[in-house]
C-alpha positions, 0 to 999 in steps of 0.5 A: 509539521513539515513533511516530505512526501515522495511520490506525491504524484502517485496513487497514495502520495497524491492523496496523502499530500492533499490530506496533510495540507487540510491539516495545515501542515507544510507539505514538501512534494518535490518532483523527480527533477527537484529530488532524485532519490537515486542520487544519495548526495542530492538527497542529503543536500536536499534534506539538509536544506529543507529540514522536514520533521518527517518523510513519508516515502511512497515513491516506488516501482510498484508494478510487480511485472516491471520489477521482474523484467527490470530488477536492476532499475527497480532496485535503484529506486525501490532499495537504493532510493529508500536507503538514501532517504533513510540515511538523510533522515538519520543525519537530519533527525527526521522521522522516516515512514517507509511504505512497504507491501503485503507482498512480503508475505507472498511465498509464505509457508504460513496461512494468513492473516500474517503477523509482522514477526513471521519468517518471510520467504517472498517469491517475487522481485518486488516483494524481495526488494521491499523486505530488503529495504525494510531491514536496511532502513531499520539498520541505517535509521533506527527510527524507521517505521515501515508500513506494510500496505495492502492493495488499495482503491479510491472512490475518486479518480484523477486524470491520467491515473491508473486503474485500481480495484474499484474501477476494475469492479465498476467496469466489470459490473457495467457490462450486464452481458458479462460475468463478474469474475475474481480469483478464488485462490487469492486471499488478501486485504483490499483497503480504501486509500482514504482510510490509509491516509487518515491513519497516517498522522497516527502512524507518524507517532508509532514507535520504530518497527514494522506494522501491517497497515490495511484492511483485514479480510477473512476470505478470498476475493471471490467470496469477499465480493459474494458477501459484499453483493449479498449484504447490499442485496444486489441479486443482479450482481450476484447472479453474474458473479463467477469464481476465477478458478485459473488465477493462482490455482497452481500456487494459491496465495494468502497474503492477508494481514493481522493488524493487531500491532497497529490497533494497539496504538489506536489505528484501525481499519474497516474489514475489506468487505465493510470498506467495499460496501461503504465505498460502493454506496458512496459512488452510487454503485 
């Protein structure tokens, strides 16, 4: 298998590229200087030359704040860049795997867990760009698979890598004089990146379409941590855990995903609480 991984220096792309190499696959991971996805002609030329069997497109401006402040720049990367890759995949016959986001469910009039065929009204620029890209890529390259990913964490940290949920939790827990506070008005899945990566080979075999791809969660983030600490018998952490009642209070968020569609093809994830417990034990928390 020859696979192109865009964004291979990023949080998910780096881990995916490394995992594919352990499977014996030929992994193509060009730097931005080698492949500028915002240049449609350059993308097509590169794809014609290297002919990957499939493309895992993880590159994106994923900071929602940056997307709000710089919508034109993020549009060039998140939308135009993805469209260029989809068009090149269509011409060269490569399978296109587009990494979307659970953020597309933000602003939904429905409660989660959300299903893929639900009407969507995203309320931030990043989410709008992801949803638009899903639809455009499906039109351009009918073999496109869009994976709606959740918030992710990892049990390992690379140099110069941004923090994530697990690092933030460890930092909060390490200061025994402070409370551990997480939102009680925010409901979403939080997924171990290792699980995402190990499910990607199966995702490459999925029929074209959109799939929720991450951990399910029955609770808000504060209650999730309550359950995790309780099951781990960490009374020291439970005593310091306090709900953040300000975040999302004006507009409670529920972007939890229903993963039945992916599960029908044998793709399964631990629940958010189960995954966090396993990850915390792994890092000696």
